[in-house]
PALUM-742395 format. One record per atom (N, C-alpha, C): x, y, z; residue in one letter. Coordinates in steps of 0.2 Angstrom, whole numbers, plus 5000, padded with zeros to 4 digits. Last residue first. Example, Ala and Ser with C-alpha at 12.3 -4.5 7.8 and 13.67 -1.06 7.14 Angstrom:
506449895035S;506849955036S;506450005039S;506649725039A;506249785039A;506649845039A;
//
This chain:
514445325353G;515145305357G;515045265363G;513045425353P;513545385350P;514145375355P;511645435365P;512245465362P;512645415359P;510045345363G;510645365367G;511245395363G;508845305358L;509445275355L;510045285360L;507345265363E;507945295366E;508545265363E;505945285353M;506445235356M;507045275358M;504145305352V;504845335353V;505345285356V;502745305341S;503145275346S;503845305346S;502045355331G;502045395337G;502545365342G;502045295319D;501445285323D;501545315330D;503245335314D;502645375311D;502045355315D;504445355327H;504145325321H;503445355319H;505945425333V;505245425333V;504945395326V;507345405343V;507045385336V;506345385337V;508445515350Q;507845475350Q;507645455343Q;509545615352W;509645545351W;509045495352W;509445745355E;509145705359E;509345635359E;509945845346P;510445805350P;510145755355P;509145745334V;509845765337V;509745835340V;508145605331R;508145675334R;508845685336R;507745515317V;508145515323V;508245595325V;506245445311A;506745495311A;507145495317A;505345325300A;505645355306A;506145415305A;504045225295L;504545275293L;504745305300L;503945035294K;503845105297K;504345155294K;503044885293A;503544935290A;503445005292A;501944845299L;502544805300L;503144845297L;500844915293C;501244945299C;501844905302C;500344835284V;500844885282V;501144915288V;500044675284D;499944735288D;500544785286D;499644605267R;499944605274R;499844675278R;499144605254G;498644595260G;498944595267G;499944625244T;499844555246T;499444545252T;499944755242R;499844715236R;499644645239R;500444805255R;499744815252R;499544775247R;501744755254F;501244725259F;500544745257F;502244835244E;502144765243E;501744725248E;502244955250A;501844945244A;501744875242A;503044945261R;502244945262R;501944935256R;504344945260A;504044885259A;503244885259A;504745075263G;504745055256G;504444985255G;505045075277V;504345095274V;504245085267V;506145025283S;505844985278S;505145005276S;506845115292F;506445065295F;505945035290F;508345195291D;507845165287D;507445105290D;509345235299I;508745265301I;508145245296I;510845175306C;510345175300C;509645185302C;512345245312Y;511645225313Y;511145225307Y;513845245320A;513545235314A;512845215315A;514645225331S;514545295329S;514145295322S;515445135339R;514745145340R;514545215338R;516645105334A;516645165338A;515945175340A;516444995326P;516844985332P;516845045337P;514644985322G;515345005321G;515744995327G;513045065327L;513445015324L;514145035323L;511945075341W;512445105336W;512845055333W;510345015343E;511045005344E;511445035339E;508944995343D;509145045347D;509945045348D;508744875335S;508544945332S;508845005336S;510244765336A;509544795338A;509444865335A;511044675323S;511044725327S;510244745329S;510944565314A;511344555320A;511344615325A;510244615303A;509944565308A;510244555314A;510544695293L;510544725300L;510244675305L;510344635281V;511044645283V;511144675290V;509444515276D;509344565281D;510044585284D;509344475258P;509644465265P;509544525270P;507744495250G;508544495250G;508744485257G;506444495248F;506744565250F;507444555251F;505844375245G;505844435240G;506144495242G;505244325261K;505344305254K;505344375249K;505244385274A;505544315273A;505744305265A;504544485279F;505144505274F;505444435272F;503544435287A;503344465281A;503944485276A;504344375297D;504044335292D;503844365286D;504844495303A;505344445300A;504944405295A;504144585311A;504044585304A;504444535300A;504544575324S;503844555322S;503744555315S;505844625323S;505744555324S;505044535323S;506044745310S;505844725317S;505744655317S;507244785299R;506644745300R;506544725307R;507944925290R;507944885296R;507244845296R;508544955276W;507944925277W;507944885284W;509545035270Y;509644965271Y;509044925275Y;509445175267H;509545135262H;509445055264H;510345295278G;509645255276G;509845195272G;511245365291F;511145345284F;510545305284F;512345465301V;511645435300V;511545425293V;513845455310V;513545465304V;512845425304V;514845545322P;514245505321P;514045515314P;516545545324V;516045585321V;515445535319V;517545455326G;517145475332G;516545515330G;517645315315A;517745385316A;517345405322A;517645185311D;517845195317D;517945265319D;516845065302Y;516845135302Y;517045155310Y;516844935299T;517544965300T;517445035301T;515444905299E;515844865303E;516644895304E;514944985289W;514945015295W;515344975300W;514944905278W;515444955278W;515544975285W;514544765273L;514344795279L;514944845281L;514044755256E;514544745261E;514344785267E;512744665248R;512944725251R;513544715256R;513144555235T;512744575241T;513044635244T;512844495218V;513244525223V;512844545229V;511944445210M;512544405211M;513044435216M;510144425209R;510744465210R;511344415212R;508744425199W;509244385203W;509844425203W;507444545202K;507944505198K;508344465203K;506544615211G;506344595204G;506844565200G;507144635223G;507044695219G;506844675212G;507944475223A;507844535227A;507644595222A;508644315225W;508144355222W;507944415226W;510344265223F;509744275227F;509244325224F;511744155220P;511244205218P;510644215223P;513244145230V;512644115228V;512144165226V;514244245230G;514444175230G;513844125228G;514244385230A;513744345235A;513944275235A;515544505230P;515144445227P;514844405232P;515044655238I;515544605237I;515144545233I;514944835238E;514644775237E;515244725236E;514444995246T;514944945243T;514644875243T;513045105242G;513445065246G;513945025242G;512145195236S;511945125236S;512445075240S;512745325236T;512045315236T;511745245237T;514145305238L;513745355242L;513045345242L;514345225227V;514445205233V;514145245238V;514045305215A;513645235217A;513745215224A;514945405216V;514245425216V;513845355218V;516145335215P;515945375222P;515245385222P;516545185210N;516145245208N;515945275214N;517145065213D;517545115210D;517245185208D;516044985217N;516545005222N;517045055219N;515244955204Q;515044985210Q;515545025215Q;516144895196A;515744955193A;515544995199A;516544785204R;517044835202R;516644905200R;515344715205T;515744735211T;516244795209T;514944685192N;514544725196N;514944755202N;516044605189L;515944665185L;515544715189L;515944495198E;516544535198E;516444605194E;514644445193A;514744475200A;515344515201A;514944405180L;514544465181L;514544495188L;515844305184A;516144365180A;515644425181A;514944215191P;515544245194P;515844305190P;513444175193M;513844205187M;514444245190M;512444045198Y;512944095200Y;513344115194Y;510844015192T;511543995191T;511944055193T;509243975198A;509744025196A;510443995197A;507943925191Q;508443895196Q;509043925194Q;506644045189W;507344015186W;507643985192W;505644115193E;505544035193E;506244005191E;505844245191P;505844225198P;505844145199P;506744315179D;506244265180D;506344235187D;507744405176E;507144435179E;506544385180E;508744325171L;508844355177L;508244395180L;508544255159K;508244225165K;508344265171K;509244325149P;508444325149P;508144295155P;510644295153N;510344365154N;509544355154N;511344175151H;510844185156H;510444245157H;512144175139Q;511844115141Q;511344125146Q;512644305137R;512244275132R;511944215134R;513244325150W;512644365148W;512244335143W;514344245149E;513844225154E;513244265152E;515044315139R;514944235138R;514344215143R;515244435144R;514844425138R;514644355138R;516144415154V;515544435156V;515044425150V;517344375147F;517044325151F;516344345153F;517544505141S;517344445137S;517044385141S;517944595150L;517244595148L;517044535144L;519344585152F;518844545157F;518144545154F;520344645145R;519844595141R;519444555146R;520944755150N;521244685152N;520744625149N;520244855144D;520944855143D;521244785145D;518944845150L;519044825142L;519844815141L;519244885162M;519044815161M;519144795154M;519445025160A;519944985163A;519844905162A;518245055155Q;518845065151Q;519345015153Q;517445045166T;517345005160T;517945005156T;517945145174T;517945075176T;517945035170T;517545265167Q;518245245169Q;518345175170Q;516145245166Q;516545245160Q;517345225161Q;515845275179T;515745205176T;516145195170T;516145405180F;516545365184F;516445285181F;515245465171Y;515945475170Y;516345425174Y;513945425177D;514245395170D;514945405169D;513945505188Y;513945435189Y;514245405182Y;513945635182L;514545615186L;514545535187L;512745635175A;513345635171A;513945615175A;511945625187A;511945575182A;512545575178A;512245755193L;512345685196L;512345625192L;513145865183G;512545845185G;512645775188G;514545975185H;514345905184H;513645895187H;515646085184S;515046085181S;514846005180S;516446105200E;516446095193E;515746075191E;516146125214G;516246185210G;516346165202G;517045975219D;516546025220D;516746095216D;518045895217M;517645905211M;517145955212M;518645865229K;519045895224K;518645915218K;517645795235R;517745865237R;518245905232R;517745675228L;517145715226L;517345785229L;518845615235R;518845625227R;518245675225R;518345615248D;518845655246D;518945665239D;517445515246I;517145575247I;517745635246I;518345405244L;517845425239L;517545495240L;518945405257P;519345415251P;518945435245P;517845385266D;518245445266D;518645455260D;516245345265S;516945325262S;517345385262S;514745295270W;515245345271W;515945315269W;513245255262C;513945225264C;514345285265C;511945295259A;512045225260A;512745215263A;511745445261H;511145395260H;511345325262H;512345535275V;512445505269V;511845455267V;512945645287V;512345615284V;512445595277V;513745685302R;513745665295R;513145635293R;514345795315L;513845745312L;513945745305L;515045895320D;514845845325D;514445795322D;515345985310D;515945955314D;515745895318D;514245925297R;514545975301R;515045945306R;513545875281E;514045865286E;514145935290E;512945775268L;512845835272L;513245825278L;513145725251V;513345715258V;513145785262V;512645755239L;512745675240L;512945665248L;511445875235P;512145855236P;512145775238P;510345905221L;510445875228L;511145865229L;510045935208S;510445985212S;510545965219S;509245835203D;509945845200D;510345895204D;508045865209M;508445805211M;509145805209M;507745985203F;507845985210F;508245925212F;507645955190Q;508145995192Q;508245995199Q;506445865191F;507145845188F;507745885191F;505545955195C;505745905200C;506345875197C;505446045184D;505646065190D;505846015195D;505045945174D;505645985173D;505946005180D;503745905179R;504345855178R;504945895178R;502545975181D;503045975186D;503745935185D;501845945169L;502046015171L;502546025176L;501645815170E;502145835165E;502345905167E;501445735185N;501145785181N;501745815176N;501845565188I;502045635188I;501645685183I;500445465195P;500945485190P;501245555191P;500245375210L;500045435206L;500645455201L;500045195210M;500445255212M;500245315207M;500045025214P;499645085212P;499945145214P;501344925208Y;501044955214Y;500645015211Y;501644875196R;501444825201R;501144855207R;500844985184D;501444965188D;501144915193D;500345035167P;500245005174P;500844985177P;500945175159E;500945105159E;500745085166E;501145315159E;500645285155E;500545215156E;502345335165P;501745345169P;501145325165P;503745285166A;503245265161A;502545275164A;504545355175T;504845325169T;504345305164T;503645395185W;504045445182W;504345415175W;502945285189W;502545345190W;502945405187W;503845175188R;503445195182R;503045265183R;504545125199N;504645195197N;504345215191N;504344995202G;504145045207G;504245115205G;505844935195Q;505144915199Q;504944965203Q;506545055184K;506545005189K;505844985192K;507345125171L;506745095173L;506845045178L;508245265172D;508345195173D;507645165175D;508645395169G;508145365165G;508145295166G;509445455178R;509845425173R;509245385168R;508545515187L;509045555183L;509345525177L;508045395193L;507645435188L;508045485184L;509245345200N;508945305194N;508445345190N;509445445209L;509845445204L;509645395198L;508345425217E;508345485214E;508845485208E;508745305222H;508145305218H;508045375214H;509945325229N;509945285223N;509345295219N;509745495235G;509845425236G;509845385229G;510345655239A;510145615234A;510245535236A;509845755254I;510345725249I;510045675244I;509145905261C;509045835258C;509645815253C;508346005272F;508945985269F;508845915266F;507146135276A;507346065276A;507946065271A;506946275275R;506746235281R;506846165281R;507246345264G;507746345269G;507546305275G;506346345253A;506246395259A;506746395264A;506946235246F;506946305243F;506846355248F;506446135255V;507146145254V;507346215251V;505046145254L;505446155260L;506146175259L;504946105240K;504646175242K;505046195249K;505445975240R;505746025236R;505546095239R;504445915248V;505145925251V;505545975247V;503345925239W;503345955246W;504045965249W;503745855228K;503645925227K;503645955234K;503945725234L;504545755230L;504345835230L;502645695238V;503245695243V;503845735240V;501945695226G;501745735232G;502345745237G;502545595218P;502545665216P;502445715222P;502345475226S;503045505225S;503045575223S;501245405232D;501245475231D;501945505231D;501245265236P;500645295232P;500745365229P;502945185234G;502345215237G;501845245233G;503945165223R;503545115226R;502845135229R;504745325224D;504645255221D;504245205226D;505645445235I;505245425230I;505245345228I;506645485243L;506045515244L;505445475240L;508045445244D;507545395242D;506845425245D;508745545258G;508645525251G;508145475250G;508645595271V;509245555269V;509245525261V;508245755276F;508045695273F;508645655270F;507945855290V;508545825285V;508245765282V;507245995297L;507145935294L;507745915289L;507646085312S;507646085305S;507646005303S;506846185325R;507146125322R;507146125315R;506246285332A;506646305327A;507146245325A;505146255340D;505846255343D;506346265338D;504046245331P;504046295337P;504746305340P;504446235314H;504446205320H;504446255326H;503846225297T;504146265303T;504046225309T;503246165286G;503946145288G;504246185294G;501946185284D;502446225280D;503146215282D;501246105293Q;501246085286Q;501746125282Q;502346095308A;501746125304A;501846095297A;503045965318Y;503146015312Y;502446035310Y;503145875328G;502945945330G;503045995324G;503345735327L;503945775328L;503745855329L;502045705324H;502345675330H;502945715332H;501945765311G;501545785316G;501745765323G;502945685304L;503045755305L;502545785311L;502245565304L;502845565307L;503045645309L;501145595295A;501045575302A;501645585306A;501745625283E;501345675287E;501245655294E;502345505281L;502745565282L;502345615285L;501245425279A;501745405284A;502145465286A;500745485267Q;500345485274Q;500745475279Q;501745465258R;501545535260R;501145535267R;502845375253E;502345365258E;502145425261E;503845375244G;503245395241G;502645385246G;505045345252H;504745305246H;504045315244H;505845385262V;505145395262V;504745355257V;507245345273D;506945345266D;506145345266D;507145455288G;507345395284G;507045395277G;507645615294V;507045565292V;507345515287V;508145695307I;508445665301I;507945605299I;508045845314D;507645785314D;507845755307D;509045945325L;508845915318L;508445855319L;509646105332P;509346035333P;509046015326P;511146185326G;510546175330G;510246105329G;511746215309S;511846215317S;511146205320S;511446125294P;511346185299P;511546165306P;512746045285L;512146045289L;512046105293L;513446085269K;513446095276K;512746075279K;513945965256A;513646025258A;513546025266A;514645905242I;514745895249I;514445965253I;514345955230L;514245885231L;514245865238L;513446105227Q;513946075231Q;513845995231Q;512546125217E;513046185219E;513646155223E;512246005205P;512346015212P;512746075213P;511146055192M;511846025194M;511946045201M;
//
């Protein structure tokens, strides 16, 4: 169980690493370029911060998870939970996570399975992760900063809640509210008609407005869901992404983030212009298409996404595309540089 849902970042210089998604080789290459030893120490006393989604899709999720766990326990790294950690805690079978949920079954992507001897320790580690890291001059969250929802969680700090149990608690509250106004009867009607087709890529998809409304409410009223996977809005038209047809799309919350305190987050898969064709099918809308990779987001220019789509490498390997089109990256603070796993460095500049 998390000791704190909202935890403190250390003082001093930091390297904030984007979603790793089991790409251990990319992580080792990136840390080498950042100057870290294998044990997580740095000659300039820098600290590593991970934005969550350490796991899934890539070839060695167990290796990444165990290594980061070791560094966190040694006080050399800090990590928050992402939506992929939450999926495992809830036992939710997803594309790319059979290494944990069904290690005896083949997966779309080749990956090392979890050793049963490590399973309990890794579960407890993920369940102990905070949802937010912060200090006076910096914030880190996996997918979305929401002051009202974070304030709800602050009031719960110190209570005995595992992340999965907390997620389910908020979901039950929302579901009960919808049961009270009989909204779910409309969802059931759509579900009976279309549910078997939602995971069929060949289906000529029909938009399901009641399901879209259900998904939107269930997401946006749940603080754990919002912090780990963002806010959502009805899409209006169905689209294929992540192995199923989706009726909701991500809301660009950073467009109204006007706080002076910079926030670094992951989750949203930045795509370089050279990779546009590789991402054209099966990856959903590019919500960051309008912003350059070296550009701060939001009206105060104080939000930055450090996920450079390394999670796509598994699919690129499967289809014979160049894996280097997807990268792992870290933002250095206070230098405000972005370093990629190929050693390239991009000047981001200070926020504001």
